[in-house]
A tleap script that builds the chain and sets N, CA, C and O, in Angstrom:
source leaprc.protein.ff14SB
mol = sequence {
  NMET ILE THR SER ARG GLN VAL ARG ALA ALA
  ARG ALA LEU LEU GLY TRP THR GLN GLU MET
  LEU ALA ASP LYS ALA LEU VAL ALA LEU THR
  ALA LEU LYS ARG LEU GLU SER GLU SER GLY
  LEU GLU VAL ARG GLU ASP THR ARG ASP SER
  VAL CYS ARG ALA LEU GLU ALA ALA GLY ILE
  VAL PHE LEU ALA SER GLU GLN GLY GLU GLY
  VAL MET ARG VAL ARG ASN PRO SER GLY ALA
  ARG GLY ALA SER ARG ARG ALA GLY LYS PRO
  CGLY
}
set mol.1.N position { 174.905 46.770 196.426 }
set mol.1.CA position { 175.292 48.068 196.349 }
set mol.1.C position { 176.758 48.481 196.557 }
set mol.1.O position { 177.366 47.883 197.445 }
set mol.2.N position { 177.245 49.191 196.029 }
set mol.2.CA position { 178.914 49.962 196.551 }
set mol.2.C position { 178.360 50.541 197.488 }
set mol.2.O position { 177.171 50.815 197.651 }
set mol.3.N position { 179.653 50.818 198.410 }
set mol.3.CA position { 179.510 51.731 199.637 }
set mol.3.C position { 180.339 52.917 199.719 }
set mol.3.O position { 181.138 52.874 198.784 }
set mol.4.N position { 180.480 53.811 200.326 }
set mol.4.CA position { 180.916 55.050 200.379 }
set mol.4.C position { 182.498 54.515 200.876 }
set mol.4.O position { 183.351 55.194 200.304 }
set mol.5.N position { 182.971 53.689 201.605 }
set mol.5.CA position { 184.269 52.853 201.968 }
set mol.5.C position { 185.055 52.498 200.534 }
set mol.5.O position { 186.178 52.870 200.192 }
set mol.6.N position { 184.136 51.687 199.831 }
set mol.6.CA position { 184.722 50.980 198.571 }
set mol.6.C position { 184.888 52.316 197.548 }
set mol.6.O position { 185.977 52.419 196.983 }
set mol.7.N position { 184.187 53.015 197.369 }
set mol.7.CA position { 184.489 54.221 196.254 }
set mol.7.C position { 185.677 54.945 196.972 }
set mol.7.O position { 186.562 55.122 196.135 }
set mol.8.N position { 185.994 55.372 198.045 }
set mol.8.CA position { 187.440 56.076 198.629 }
set mol.8.C position { 188.247 55.374 198.507 }
set mol.8.O position { 189.271 55.778 197.955 }
set mol.9.N position { 188.143 53.695 199.065 }
set mol.9.CA position { 189.279 52.911 198.757 }
set mol.9.C position { 189.610 52.771 197.209 }
set mol.9.O position { 190.814 52.813 196.956 }
set mol.10.N position { 188.923 52.643 196.346 }
set mol.10.CA position { 189.190 52.389 194.939 }
set mol.10.C position { 189.763 54.009 194.251 }
set mol.10.O position { 190.624 54.055 193.372 }
set mol.11.N position { 189.262 54.953 194.699 }
set mol.11.CA position { 189.957 56.121 194.241 }
set mol.11.C position { 191.436 56.297 194.622 }
set mol.11.O position { 192.285 56.630 193.796 }
set mol.12.N position { 191.711 56.044 195.986 }
set mol.12.CA position { 193.014 55.820 196.852 }
set mol.12.C position { 193.881 55.074 196.045 }
set mol.12.O position { 195.003 55.447 195.702 }
set mol.13.N position { 193.247 53.816 195.689 }
set mol.13.CA position { 194.098 52.492 194.467 }
set mol.13.C position { 194.531 53.395 193.456 }
set mol.13.O position { 195.705 53.396 193.087 }
set mol.14.N position { 193.610 54.224 192.941 }
set mol.14.CA position { 194.002 54.591 191.328 }
set mol.14.C position { 194.859 56.245 191.586 }
set mol.14.O position { 195.213 56.929 190.625 }
set mol.15.N position { 195.068 56.647 192.971 }
set mol.15.CA position { 195.304 57.963 193.021 }
set mol.15.C position { 194.692 58.912 192.431 }
set mol.15.O position { 195.311 59.906 192.052 }
set mol.16.N position { 193.432 58.779 192.257 }
set mol.16.CA position { 192.415 59.959 191.894 }
set mol.16.C position { 191.804 60.707 193.150 }
set mol.16.O position { 191.565 60.203 194.248 }
set mol.17.N position { 191.587 62.109 192.724 }
set mol.17.CA position { 190.774 63.290 193.343 }
set mol.17.C position { 189.718 63.134 193.430 }
set mol.17.O position { 189.234 62.350 192.613 }
set mol.18.N position { 188.907 63.693 194.316 }
set mol.18.CA position { 187.336 63.703 194.147 }
set mol.18.C position { 186.753 64.067 192.667 }
set mol.18.O position { 185.798 63.570 192.070 }
set mol.19.N position { 187.729 65.191 192.246 }
set mol.19.CA position { 187.191 65.949 190.997 }
set mol.19.C position { 187.517 65.421 190.217 }
set mol.19.O position { 186.823 65.720 189.246 }
set mol.20.N position { 188.576 64.388 189.859 }
set mol.20.CA position { 188.942 63.505 188.872 }
set mol.20.C position { 187.891 62.733 188.799 }
set mol.20.O position { 187.208 62.658 187.777 }
set mol.21.N position { 187.689 62.181 189.705 }
set mol.21.CA position { 186.365 60.814 189.622 }
set mol.21.C position { 185.304 61.455 189.242 }
set mol.21.O position { 184.765 60.759 188.381 }
set mol.22.N position { 184.729 62.379 189.412 }
set mol.22.CA position { 183.381 63.236 189.377 }
set mol.22.C position { 183.564 63.571 188.071 }
set mol.22.O position { 182.592 63.320 187.360 }
set mol.23.N position { 184.837 64.231 187.343 }
set mol.23.CA position { 184.872 64.516 185.912 }
set mol.23.C position { 184.934 63.331 184.906 }
set mol.23.O position { 184.747 63.433 183.694 }
set mol.24.N position { 185.201 62.289 185.529 }
set mol.24.CA position { 185.398 60.970 184.725 }
set mol.24.C position { 184.256 60.072 184.916 }
set mol.24.O position { 184.115 59.139 184.125 }
set mol.25.N position { 183.144 60.302 186.198 }
set mol.25.CA position { 181.979 59.713 186.092 }
set mol.25.C position { 180.696 60.370 185.554 }
set mol.25.O position { 179.559 59.905 185.468 }
set mol.26.N position { 181.300 61.867 185.132 }
set mol.26.CA position { 180.346 62.618 184.593 }
set mol.26.C position { 179.231 62.933 185.833 }
set mol.26.O position { 178.014 62.907 185.647 }
set mol.27.N position { 179.763 63.182 186.905 }
set mol.27.CA position { 178.771 63.387 188.160 }
set mol.27.C position { 179.113 64.734 188.709 }
set mol.27.O position { 180.020 65.335 188.133 }
set mol.28.N position { 178.595 65.244 189.620 }
set mol.28.CA position { 178.624 66.649 190.231 }
set mol.28.C position { 179.162 66.355 191.240 }
set mol.28.O position { 178.677 65.472 191.948 }
set mol.29.N position { 180.600 67.172 191.676 }
set mol.29.CA position { 181.266 66.884 192.839 }
set mol.29.C position { 180.571 66.788 194.042 }
set mol.29.O position { 180.943 65.977 194.891 }
set mol.30.N position { 179.238 67.793 194.293 }
set mol.30.CA position { 178.915 67.779 195.343 }
set mol.30.C position { 177.929 65.913 195.539 }
set mol.30.O position { 177.653 65.485 196.660 }
set mol.31.N position { 177.629 65.244 194.442 }
set mol.31.CA position { 177.078 64.056 194.310 }
set mol.31.C position { 177.878 62.896 194.905 }
set mol.31.O position { 177.422 62.052 195.678 }
set mol.32.N position { 179.301 62.976 194.380 }
set mol.32.CA position { 180.372 62.493 194.771 }
set mol.32.C position { 180.425 62.412 195.944 }
set mol.32.O position { 180.426 61.318 196.509 }
set mol.33.N position { 180.494 63.794 196.715 }
set mol.33.CA position { 181.101 63.784 198.065 }
set mol.33.C position { 179.607 63.330 198.705 }
set mol.33.O position { 179.695 62.935 199.867 }
set mol.34.N position { 178.544 63.326 198.256 }
set mol.34.CA position { 176.985 62.367 199.181 }
set mol.34.C position { 177.503 60.995 199.138 }
set mol.34.O position { 177.503 60.199 200.076 }
set mol.35.N position { 177.908 60.819 198.046 }
set mol.35.CA position { 178.333 58.935 197.757 }
set mol.35.C position { 179.432 58.622 198.938 }
set mol.35.O position { 179.254 57.837 199.869 }
set mol.36.N position { 180.651 59.440 198.683 }
set mol.36.CA position { 181.666 58.827 199.759 }
set mol.36.C position { 181.089 59.529 201.153 }
set mol.36.O position { 181.833 59.205 202.079 }
set mol.37.N position { 180.136 60.280 201.546 }
set mol.37.CA position { 180.048 60.744 202.945 }
set mol.37.C position { 179.509 59.126 203.355 }
set mol.37.O position { 179.104 58.175 202.685 }
set mol.38.N position { 179.763 59.394 204.979 }
set mol.38.CA position { 179.182 58.287 205.903 }
set mol.38.C position { 178.043 58.752 206.707 }
set mol.38.O position { 177.592 58.315 207.766 }
set mol.39.N position { 177.736 59.581 206.082 }
set mol.39.CA position { 176.551 59.962 207.317 }
set mol.39.C position { 175.327 59.588 206.374 }
set mol.39.O position { 174.399 60.365 206.601 }
set mol.40.N position { 175.136 59.016 205.770 }
set mol.40.CA position { 174.132 58.217 205.062 }
set mol.40.C position { 173.285 58.871 204.174 }
set mol.40.O position { 172.288 58.275 203.766 }
set mol.41.N position { 173.605 60.365 203.697 }
set mol.41.CA position { 172.979 60.711 203.062 }
set mol.41.C position { 172.456 60.528 201.536 }
set mol.41.O position { 173.398 60.319 200.772 }
set mol.42.N position { 171.195 60.555 200.910 }
set mol.42.CA position { 170.603 59.653 199.656 }
set mol.42.C position { 171.409 60.126 198.698 }
set mol.42.O position { 171.775 61.287 198.519 }
set mol.43.N position { 171.679 59.100 198.056 }
set mol.43.CA position { 172.325 59.155 196.571 }
set mol.43.C position { 171.490 58.500 195.490 }
set mol.43.O position { 171.077 57.361 195.706 }
set mol.44.N position { 171.170 59.167 194.232 }
set mol.44.CA position { 170.751 58.682 193.171 }
set mol.44.C position { 171.271 57.371 193.033 }
set mol.44.O position { 172.284 56.927 193.574 }
set mol.45.N position { 170.285 56.633 192.059 }
set mol.45.CA position { 171.250 54.829 191.865 }
set mol.45.C position { 171.895 55.185 190.255 }
set mol.45.O position { 172.632 54.326 189.772 }
set mol.46.N position { 171.658 56.243 189.575 }
set mol.46.CA position { 172.572 56.729 188.582 }
set mol.46.C position { 173.868 57.599 189.026 }
set mol.46.O position { 174.870 57.799 188.339 }
set mol.47.N position { 173.730 57.849 189.724 }
set mol.47.CA position { 175.183 58.436 190.177 }
set mol.47.C position { 176.095 57.493 190.652 }
set mol.47.O position { 177.286 57.317 190.395 }
set mol.48.N position { 175.133 56.788 191.566 }
set mol.48.CA position { 176.297 55.467 191.793 }
set mol.48.C position { 176.567 54.442 190.679 }
set mol.48.O position { 177.451 53.589 190.747 }
set mol.49.N position { 175.761 54.598 189.697 }
set mol.49.CA position { 176.510 53.706 188.364 }
set mol.49.C position { 177.319 53.844 187.898 }
set mol.49.O position { 178.205 53.011 187.708 }
set mol.50.N position { 177.275 55.279 187.452 }
set mol.50.CA position { 178.015 56.483 186.757 }
set mol.50.C position { 179.820 55.979 187.574 }
set mol.50.O position { 180.820 55.581 186.976 }
set mol.51.N position { 179.674 56.157 188.710 }
set mol.51.CA position { 180.958 55.852 189.552 }
set mol.51.C position { 181.466 54.811 189.722 }
set mol.51.O position { 182.648 54.577 189.971 }
set mol.52.N position { 180.306 53.854 189.557 }
set mol.52.CA position { 180.992 52.266 189.959 }
set mol.52.C position { 181.721 52.164 188.056 }
set mol.52.O position { 182.772 51.671 187.647 }
set mol.53.N position { 180.846 52.710 187.485 }
set mol.53.CA position { 181.258 52.249 185.854 }
set mol.53.C position { 182.835 52.946 185.322 }
set mol.53.O position { 183.544 52.496 184.422 }
set mol.54.N position { 183.020 53.781 185.912 }
set mol.54.CA position { 184.016 54.929 185.961 }
set mol.54.C position { 185.526 54.048 186.460 }
set mol.54.O position { 186.611 53.832 185.920 }
set mol.55.N position { 185.000 53.762 187.561 }
set mol.55.CA position { 186.267 53.269 188.538 }
set mol.55.C position { 186.331 51.722 187.764 }
set mol.55.O position { 187.360 51.445 187.148 }
set mol.56.N position { 185.339 50.849 187.811 }
set mol.56.CA position { 185.672 49.567 186.798 }
set mol.56.C position { 186.710 49.967 185.286 }
set mol.56.O position { 187.779 49.392 185.078 }
set mol.57.N position { 186.252 50.824 184.543 }
set mol.57.CA position { 187.197 51.122 183.632 }
set mol.57.C position { 188.323 51.433 183.599 }
set mol.57.O position { 189.061 51.324 182.620 }
set mol.58.N position { 188.624 51.891 184.735 }
set mol.58.CA position { 190.258 52.052 185.280 }
set mol.58.C position { 190.435 50.977 185.531 }
set mol.58.O position { 191.640 50.761 185.401 }
set mol.59.N position { 189.759 49.850 185.927 }
set mol.59.CA position { 190.804 48.496 186.381 }
set mol.59.C position { 189.869 48.178 187.725 }
set mol.59.O position { 190.219 47.109 188.226 }
set mol.60.N position { 188.833 48.786 188.404 }
set mol.60.CA position { 188.589 48.282 189.938 }
set mol.60.C position { 187.804 47.183 189.818 }
set mol.60.O position { 187.141 46.961 188.805 }
set mol.61.N position { 187.825 46.373 190.908 }
set mol.61.CA position { 186.892 45.451 190.453 }
set mol.61.C position { 186.069 45.182 192.237 }
set mol.61.O position { 186.840 44.805 193.119 }
set mol.62.N position { 185.180 45.312 192.460 }
set mol.62.CA position { 184.433 45.477 193.659 }
set mol.62.C position { 184.081 44.278 193.975 }
set mol.62.O position { 183.603 43.566 193.092 }
set mol.63.N position { 184.250 43.732 195.430 }
set mol.63.CA position { 184.201 42.617 195.883 }
set mol.63.C position { 183.293 42.717 197.089 }
set mol.63.O position { 183.296 43.672 197.866 }
set mol.64.N position { 182.414 41.512 197.193 }
set mol.64.CA position { 181.445 41.382 198.573 }
set mol.64.C position { 181.451 40.109 199.078 }
set mol.64.O position { 180.917 39.242 198.386 }
set mol.65.N position { 181.791 39.892 199.820 }
set mol.65.CA position { 181.181 38.259 200.619 }
set mol.65.C position { 180.682 38.344 201.640 }
set mol.65.O position { 180.574 39.490 202.077 }
set mol.66.N position { 180.052 36.985 202.650 }
set mol.66.CA position { 179.645 37.207 204.118 }
set mol.66.C position { 180.738 37.904 204.956 }
set mol.66.O position { 180.371 38.431 206.007 }
set mol.67.N position { 182.105 37.968 204.593 }
set mol.67.CA position { 182.371 38.874 205.549 }
set mol.67.C position { 182.675 40.041 205.480 }
set mol.67.O position { 183.199 40.612 206.436 }
set mol.68.N position { 182.380 40.725 204.188 }
set mol.68.CA position { 182.335 41.977 204.206 }
set mol.68.C position { 182.749 42.231 202.672 }
set mol.68.O position { 183.085 41.291 201.951 }
set mol.69.N position { 182.690 43.949 202.086 }
set mol.69.CA position { 183.241 44.401 201.203 }
set mol.69.C position { 184.629 44.727 201.168 }
set mol.69.O position { 185.405 44.715 202.123 }
set mol.70.N position { 184.942 45.104 199.635 }
set mol.70.CA position { 186.523 45.586 199.337 }
set mol.70.C position { 186.707 45.889 198.017 }
set mol.70.O position { 185.797 45.797 197.193 }
set mol.71.N position { 187.883 46.263 197.744 }
set mol.71.CA position { 188.267 46.729 196.277 }
set mol.71.C position { 189.428 45.437 195.762 }
set mol.71.O position { 189.888 44.516 196.437 }
set mol.72.N position { 189.643 45.752 194.477 }
set mol.72.CA position { 191.141 45.466 194.127 }
set mol.72.C position { 190.822 46.108 192.600 }
set mol.72.O position { 189.791 46.308 191.958 }
set mol.73.N position { 192.504 46.359 192.324 }
set mol.73.CA position { 193.218 47.026 190.987 }
set mol.73.C position { 193.597 46.082 190.155 }
set mol.73.O position { 194.662 45.563 190.486 }
set mol.74.N position { 193.124 45.675 189.212 }
set mol.74.CA position { 193.800 44.345 188.070 }
set mol.74.C position { 194.308 45.259 186.969 }
set mol.74.O position { 193.884 46.312 186.493 }
set mol.75.N position { 195.330 44.516 186.737 }
set mol.75.CA position { 196.337 45.281 185.400 }
set mol.75.C position { 195.469 45.358 184.818 }
set mol.75.O position { 195.067 46.397 185.343 }
set mol.76.N position { 194.716 45.132 184.080 }
set mol.76.CA position { 193.935 44.741 182.599 }
set mol.76.C position { 192.801 45.146 182.816 }
set mol.76.O position { 191.868 44.360 182.980 }
set mol.77.N position { 192.641 46.606 182.864 }
set mol.77.CA position { 191.253 47.404 183.049 }
set mol.77.C position { 190.208 46.364 181.848 }
set mol.77.O position { 189.123 46.018 182.316 }
set mol.78.N position { 190.403 46.075 180.941 }
set mol.78.CA position { 189.714 46.057 179.722 }
set mol.78.C position { 188.937 44.826 180.147 }
set mol.78.O position { 187.889 44.641 179.527 }
set mol.79.N position { 189.322 43.767 181.284 }
set mol.79.CA position { 189.020 42.623 181.513 }
set mol.79.C position { 188.289 42.600 182.690 }
set mol.79.O position { 187.550 41.672 183.018 }
set mol.80.N position { 188.576 44.069 183.620 }
set mol.80.CA position { 187.834 44.361 184.930 }
set mol.80.C position { 186.080 44.271 185.028 }
set mol.80.O position { 185.353 43.858 185.932 }
set mol.81.N position { 185.743 44.906 183.547 }
set mol.81.CA position { 184.120 44.689 184.149 }
set mol.81.C position { 183.224 43.349 184.054 }
set mol.81.O position { 182.165 43.218 184.667 }
set mol.82.N position { 183.817 42.317 183.160 }
set mol.82.CA position { 183.044 41.014 183.402 }
set mol.82.C position { 183.438 40.438 184.563 }
set mol.82.O position { 182.855 39.410 184.911 }
set mol.83.N position { 184.583 41.028 185.452 }
set mol.83.CA position { 185.123 40.300 186.935 }
set mol.83.C position { 184.472 40.701 187.981 }
set mol.83.O position { 184.688 40.129 189.050 }
set mol.84.N position { 183.530 41.771 187.908 }
set mol.84.CA position { 183.062 42.710 189.121 }
set mol.84.C position { 182.278 41.713 189.621 }
set mol.84.O position { 181.698 40.826 188.995 }
set mol.85.N position { 182.299 41.891 190.623 }
set mol.85.CA position { 181.069 41.502 191.679 }
set mol.85.C position { 180.637 42.525 192.764 }
set mol.85.O position { 181.252 42.643 193.824 }
set mol.86.N position { 179.769 43.105 192.504 }
set mol.86.CA position { 179.214 44.489 193.327 }
set mol.86.C position { 178.627 43.916 194.405 }
set mol.86.O position { 178.198 42.775 194.228 }
set mol.87.N position { 178.485 44.439 195.549 }
set mol.87.CA position { 177.492 43.712 196.620 }
set mol.87.C position { 176.426 44.075 196.097 }
set mol.87.O position { 176.142 45.092 195.465 }
set mol.88.N position { 175.356 42.459 196.633 }
set mol.88.CA position { 174.265 42.704 196.490 }
set mol.88.C position { 173.792 42.234 194.681 }
set mol.88.O position { 172.619 42.088 194.337 }
set mol.89.N position { 174.893 42.076 193.811 }
set mol.89.CA position { 174.752 41.440 192.478 }
set mol.89.C position { 175.452 40.443 192.327 }
set mol.89.O position { 176.633 40.555 192.656 }
set mol.90.N position { 175.078 39.415 191.898 }
set mol.90.CA position { 176.404 38.012 191.843 }
set mol.90.C position { 176.928 38.161 190.399 }
set mol.90.O position { 176.247 38.510 189.435 }
set mol.91.N position { 178.134 37.871 190.394 }
set mol.91.CA position { 179.005 38.194 189.010 }
set mol.91.C position { 178.641 38.747 188.302 }
set mol.91.O position { 179.305 38.970 187.290 }
savepdb mol mol.pdb
quit
């Protein structure tokens, strides 16, 4: 599962505002704000998936290891989807 920090970091790498990501992911701005919140608010899984797909389509790869989570921006967004490693989901 992607974390709120990963979403904020990915958005920063792309130079996107919350409004831009909400539009691209086709989710409500309030839902995105809940996802990005550190306060542990509940977020629907379909919201999380829509945000993740929008970021991956823009070239973001989600990384996870025993040492922590992160994000990376790739130059070829069309190849990014297959390279994604979401936390808790293998390759």
